[in-house]
N, C-alpha and C positions, 0 to 999 in steps of 0.2 A: 216329396223330397227325389231331385233329378240322383238318379246312384251314385254316378260318379261324387258327390258333394261326402260325402261317410270318409270314403278314400281322403281326399286331400287333406279334411279335417284332421286326418288320423297322422300322415306324411308330418303335419306340420307340426300337433305336437309330441312328436316323433324325435322333429329337429330342435328342437324348441330345449324339450328334454335333457338330448343329449350334450347342448353346448353348456346348460348351467353343471351336465356334471364333470365335463372337461374345467369347469371354472371353480372346483370343488364350494357348490352350491345346491345346495339340499333344498329345492325346487318342486313341490306337486306337481305335476303329469294332470290335474282334475281338467277336461275342455272348458267347464264353466271360471276359470281363472287367468283369465288373460293378462294380467299383469305383470309374467313368466319373461317378456319381453323386456321390460327395465331392467330387469333382473339379468339378464344377457350382456346390456350393454351399462351399465356396474362393471360386469367382469371383466371386460374388453379393455375398460378402465384402468382396472389393475396392472401392478407393477411386477415384474417379470425377475428373473434372478440368474446370474451368470457365477456359475464358481465354478474352483478347482484350485490345484495347487501347482507351485512353483520348483521349479526343481533345476540341479546342474546339469554337465553331457555325463555325469557319472550317476545319477538318480539321487542323488541328494538333494534336501529339500532347502531352497534360498529365503531367505527372511527381509522383512525391509525392501521386496522388488514394487515398485511402483507399477502398480494394473491401472490404463487409463481407458476406459470407452467412451469416442468420441463419435455423434451422431447427432439423434433426437434431441437428447442434450448432450454433456460434458458430466461425467463423472471419473472419481480417481479413489485407490484402495490402495494399502503395503499391506504386502504379504503378512502372517504373525512371525511367528518365533516356527512353527510347523509349517511354512510355505503358505498356510491355507490363504486364501482371497475369494468376499462375496459381495457383489457388485448390483444393489437393487436399480433395478433401470425401469422407464416408460416403454410403453411398447414404440417399433420403430427398427431402424436398423442403424446402426456401429459398426464403430471401428475397434480392433480389441488389440491393444498395445502393453508390454511390457518391458521396462528397464531397470536397471540398478548398476552402478554404483562398480568397477572391475569385470563388468561381464558384457559382451557384446547383443545386444538381441537383433535376433533377424524375423522375430516372433511378428507378426500381423495379421490379422483377420477378419474380415466382414460377419458379420452376426447379426442376425435376424431374434430381435428379443421380443417373444409374446408375452401378452398374458396371461399372469399365475402360473407361467410355466419356465423351469428350469431345465441352465444348462452349464453340460459339465467339460470345460478347460480345462486342461493340464501343460504346461507350457513349460520348455529348456532353454534355458539362456546358459551360454557359454560362456567360460570363464575365457580373461584376454589373453595369460597365459600359455592357453590348450592351442591358441591360432596364433601368435607367434611360433608357440613350437613348429606347426603345422605348416608355414609357411620355409620356415629356415629346411625343414624336410622337401618341401618344394622343389630345392635345385639342385642337389640330390639325384643320386640312382637310387630306385627303388629299388626295396629289402624287404627280407621275409614280414621284416615289423610293419612294414608300407604299402605293403600293397593293397591292390585296387576291391579287395573282399573283407579287406580291413571291415567293423562295426561304424568305426570313427570316419571313415571313408563311404562307408554308407551313405550316413549322416547330412556329410558334407553333401554330395550329392542328390541328395533329398531338399537341404534347404534351399530357400530361396535366391537368388543373386543377389549376393553384398556387395558392399567394398572393396573389400578385403578381396574377396574371389576372384573381383572385375583383373587387379591388379595383378594380383600374384598368385596362381591355379595353386589350388593343394594336387602334391603327389595324390595319385591314387584315381586321377577324378579325369572318367574319359576326357576322349583328344575334343568329339567334337563338344564339348562343356565348356572348352580352354576358351581364351582367347585368340584370335587368328595374328595379333600380332604382338609379340613381346620386349619389343621396342621404345627407346625412347623420343618415337618421332611426335613431333608437335600433336600431334592431332589427338594421339595414344593421349598425350599428359593433360591440352583441354578436357579430352573424355573425361578421364580419373579425376582431373578439378571437379567437372560438373557431377558427377556421379559422387562424388564425396558433398558437396553443399548440398546436393538434391536427397542423400540419405542424411546428411546432419538435420536439414530440415523436418524432413518425415518423422525423426526418429526423436526428434526436441520436442516436449513438451512446452508451447510457448504459449503465453498469455498477458492480458495486456485490455486498453482498454485504448478506445479513440472517442472524443469531445469535440463537438461545434457550439461554442457558445457563444452570447450576445452576452456585456458587463454594461455595467453604468452606477449611475450613482445620485444618491438624493438629498440635496444642500438645505435640513432644516433649522439652521441655525440664525437663517436670518427671518423677517418681516412675515415672505411667506414660500413655502416649499418650490426648489427649485429643482427640477432631473437635467441628468444631461447622460447622455451616450458614451460611452467609452470605446467603442466598435467590439468585434466578434473576433474572437478566442478560435484558438484551434489546438488541440492536447495530444499527444499521444505518447501514453504506456505501453514498455513490453518487457518482457523477462522471461525467464524458464531457469528450470533447478539446473545445478549443476552434479550430478550424480543425486548423494542423499548427504555432500556436505555443506549446501548453502543456495544460495540466489540470488541470481545474475538482472538487475533492469535495466535501463532506461530510459529517459524522462525526459517530454520539452513541448513547447507552449511556444505562440509566437501568436500577433494581432499584428493587425493593421491597420488599426485607427490613429489615434492622434492622443500621447504618444503612440509611437511604434515600439517596441520591445521585442524580447525573445531572450526564453531562460534554456540550459537544459543540466541532463545530472545522469549521471552516470554510477553507479553503486553495487556492490556484492558483498551478500550478508548471509554469512552460515548459521545453520540449524540453531536454534535451543539448544538443542541435546549434545551440543558440540561441548569439548571441552573450554574451548576457548572460543567462544559464541562470537566474531567478531563481526565486525563492519566498515568498510574501506572506501569511502567515495569521492567524484569530482565533479563540481560546478561549474557551472558561469554566464552568468546574464548582460544585457546591454540595453540600457535602452533610449531612445530617441528622439527629443522633446517635441521633432513638429513644430502643429501648429499651433502652443502653447504662446502666451500674448508675452514677448521680448523682455520689454517695458517691466516685467516683474523680475525676472530672472538674470543671474550671474550669469559673468559669463564664459562656466565651466558648466551651466547647470545648459544654457542652451544651444551647448557641443556634444551633450549628453555625456551620460555617465556609462562606467563599467564594472565589474565586480566577480571573483572567481574566487571560491573555496575549495580545503584539498584538507578532509576529513576522517579521524580510523577511532574506533574505539573499543572497548573486546571488553567480556562479559569472563574471566579466569576462572574455574572450579578449581579450587587448589583440593578444595576433595568435600566431603558429603556435609554438606550444614556450613562450610565457609568457600564465600565467592567473593571476590576482590575485582571492581569496576575501573576502569581508567582509561585515557583519550585523549587527543590534541586536536584541534581544529584551527585551523589556519587560514585565512582569508586576507585578501587586497583586494582594492579599493581605491581607485586610480583618482578621486575626489577629495582625499584624505591629506590631511597635512602631513600624518604618519602613515602609511598606505598601508604596511604592514602590521595583522593585529592575529596575535595568537591567544588561542583559550584551551589551558589544559583542566581536566577534569581524574578526580582518584577518590573512589569508594569501597565499603568494605559491608558487609551479610554475614551475620554472624550465628546460628543459630544454637541459642545455651538452653530454652528449653523446649517441648511437644509444642511444633508449630507455632514457636518463638522464635523471632530473628531483632539482634541490638544490629541496629544500624549507623556507619556513620559515613559523610563524604564530605567533599572541598574542592571546591571549583573558582575560574576565575573567568568571567566572560566580558569579553571586550566585544561592542557592541557601535555601533557606528550610526551615525544619522543617513535614514534612508534605509536602511539594511533589511529590513521588511519587503523591501521592492524587491528584495534578489534573492533571500536566503530561500533555501526548499522548505517547506513544511515539516516538524519533528513526526510528526503522522503519517499516516498514506495518503491521504486527503488530496484535497486535486489542489494542483500548485501553478496559480497564477503570473501570469510574467508581470513586468512593471507597469503598471496604469496611471500613477502620478508621478509628478516631478516634485522637485523639493531642492531646496538653497539656505544657506544661512540668514538668520535670521538680519545680520551687518552686510549692506552692497559690501562686493569681493573683503568678506570676515571668511577666516580661515575654518572649516570642518574638523572638531578632535571625536575621537571616539570615546563613549562610556566606558568606563572598567569595573565593573560589579564583582566583588571577593564573597564569597560565602562560605558556612561554614555547617554543619546542622547534625546534629546526631538525636537519635530517636530510636521508638519499640515499635515492632508490627508481630502480629498477631491472628492469625488464619482462624475463619470460624465456615464451618459446614463443609461437605466432603468434594471433594477434588476437584475437576473441574467449575463445579457450580461455588468453591467455596467465597465468601467476604473476607476482605483485612482489612485488621482496623490498625492505625498507628498515630504517635503521639509526637511529635517531633520539637525539639526545640530548637534557633539558628539565629544568625545573625549573619547582616547581613551591611558590606564598608560599597560604598559608591562613590564614584570620585568622577566629577563633571557630568551630575546626573539632566538627561537629559528633556528638551522641553520639544515639544511639537504644537505651531500650531497650523487650524483651519481660518479660513475665514477672512483673510486680512485685504484688503484693500479688492482689490477686480479680480483677482486670481481664482477665485470659484475654488469648490471643490476638486479638480485636477490638480493643483500645487499647492504643498505648505511650507512655511518654513523650520527652519533647526534652532535653536541655542543652548543653551546650557543654565541651569540654575543653584548649581553651587555640587557642596556634597554632605552627603548624608550616613548618618548609623542608624542602620533598625536593628531592633534587638524582639524577640517574638517569639510567639508559641501557636502551632499548627495541630489539630485535632481533624484527620481525615478517615473515609472510608472510603473502598476501590470493591471492583470484582461483581458479581450479581444481585441488581439495585429489588430487581421484579421479578417476573415471569417472562417477560421480555424486554426487559432494560438491563445494561448495564454503563459502565464507567467508574468514576472518579469525581465525592463531595467534598474539599477543604473547605474547614475554617482557620482563622486564621487570627489571633491578637497580637497588637505590637506597638514600640514604641519607637517611633521616630525623633530625632535630634538634627537638624541642621545647623551646616557651618557655610555661610553665604558665603560666596566667592566672588573676587573683587571683580569689575567688570561689566555685572549684569545690570544696570544702568538704565539700558535702552529694552533689554525684556520688563523689567519690571517695569517700566513707561507704559508697554505698550496692553500687557497682560500682568496687572500687580499680581493675580492671586496666584499666576502659577511659580512666585518666587517666594518660595516659606523661609521663614526663619520659626530658631526657638523650637519649642518641644509642640509633638502634636502624636495621640492614640489613633489605632487608624481599628474598623474594624473589614474582616474580608471574607468572602465565600463563595469559592469558585468551583463551578461546577462542569464535567467535560462528561455527558453521559452520549448514549445510542442506543435504539429501538429501531425493533427490527418485527415485521409482522406479517410472516410465512402466507397467511392465506389472503392475503392485499397486494403480495409481493410490495410492499413500500419500507421504505428504512428512514428514518429519519435520525439526527446529529444535530446534539445542542451544545454552543459555549455559552458558559452564565460567568459574570463578574459584576457584582456587587461591592460597593466598599463606602466608605464613610468618608473619603477623603479626595473626592474628584476635584477636580477647578472647575471652578463658573464657567460657560462661555462670554465670548469678548462681547455682544451685543446684550446680551439681557443682562451680564452681570452676576447672576444666580446656577447655582450649579443645578438647574432641570432634572437634568436624569443623573442618580447613582448608581446605576448599571447601564452594561454593556451584552449585549448576547450577538451571537452569532449563527442560525438555524437555515439546516440544507435538511429538503427532501428530495430522495428516489424514486422515480415510482416504474415497479417497471409494466415495460408493454406489451400485451395478446402478438409479438410482431417478431421475430428471426431472423433479421436480415442476412447472416451468416448460421451455417450446420453448427451445430454448439456454441453461436452466441447469445446473447442476452440485448436486450435494446430498453433505452429506463429515460426518462425526462427528469431533469433535475435541476432545482428551482431552492435559491438561495438568497439571505439578503445579514446583512451584518453591519454594525457599526462598534465594531471592536476591531480595532485598530493594530494590534499584535494577538498573533496566534499564544494559545495559553498556555501549548505545549510546548513554548518557549523559553530557555532558562534570561532570566533579566533580572532587571531590578522591579521593587515591588510598585515605583514611583513610576512605571517607562508607561501604565497605561491610566495612570491617575493624572497625570501631566500633560495626557493629548487633554488638547483643548478643541472644542467642534467638532468631534469626524465626521463625515457625509457617513448616509446610510449606504451602501455598495450596494448589488443585487445583481444576481447572472441566475441564467437560464439559459436548458439547450437542451442535448439530446448527446446519452453516451452509449455506444459500444460495450460490452462486453465481449473477451470472445479469450 
């Protein structure tokens, strides 16, 4: 054997052994075990840690501060009661930032995270009132308390340049670090505004998503399936926290297909730990029919439709164990006989025993024909712009809203620990509906892109609900409700046209309903897959117009999101989205028990595309 071969082998063994020691792995240094290399590879893929303490300029710990790491991935954590924080991150380059309401953060540091290595970072935040005092002193002559050798002046000199320092230099800062001009020249005003804007965007933890989607429908109500493409949809959502108080968000979507439409929503939501966990928002949408067959539509429908909403709701924690919910929604629909609609709600939950609550609620919901095309979803799901046109069943007939009044009382009980608790509920409810709406698809040559609306009369519903919500399995959480209800109909005059076209939709007398509704979601971290399902079974679905049979007593809405192994932007996430639904109304939305039951022959809609989360 050449004399240099043993020397090379020894160097390789020492190198592999050293790598394993750094990774905390007990690996044998025996030359005859070549499997040491895979161990080193596994160690390089392990996570590293960034930990430390958040303090103010006086050295006191700051709790509930948001510490964010942006880079190879995105992670955030809040400091605990002692100001400590810990972030576990995969290896890579990151930018570490910290913010908290009532403080000004100048901390922004690039860090490199290595596998199985801990980094210690102590962060200092400055109180806003301290900086205001320093600014005020900056306009006065320096005194012995504000000379350039004070500890606070030393801190300011060694901080990175911020908006406040650029606009008003503090006393004690050397002349070479001050702005050249302190006047209000246009260039200074524009420069300060630009710096303020850039600082805002750099120091704000934005999040959101951007979607490029394609939608269509599949009509199964006729002799053979008929597929149609509605067009392409662009969807954008952006939001950011407002200190520790809440979050604002803006969502919008538009489509350039037939019909063309757009929707927009602005919302602010306070954090749930606030005494008043309120939400306020405003939305607006427009629908332009475009190429839909004019012979099937009314004049108003051909001209398009617009709708707007303003809403607010609040969960007020009066004291531990007592919560009150109240809210109001105001809607404006330009195509209704009475365009302004108001929907108030009031409820309360009182803890009567350990983990047992008494629940009481009452609400009035005004629901317009076609409202499902404009109203944003009650959840944070995808909001699609209007994709179908609609009109009254009778030519030039006025369109009126449905009025639903509902009261319920019940008991809730939590089982299981903390965040993994499961809630069991029993509710007794009564529901009065005036002008119950009927939605008809598949009439004439309208196809799946247009539907007609009419009224079936008034109905009174009295029933019970048994439900379970929370974590339903190791990867599944959601809500499952079973309801048993008795309905009594009071037929209105003037429904002869609806009875002639869809006799099964115009009910009379009394009937009993069995209803099963489920809203569940599952997440599989190993494959980065998320699945959500909405399902409703009911014994009272109206039959299709063509077959005259209740061919389906269930409706569904399923959506699958699959993360892709590509990062379009630093800290972003690329996902493929596919969804199918024949549910006409969102199960999250409040309304009448018969709204979905009297939707006849809805087509199956599908959506697919790409989503970028950031």
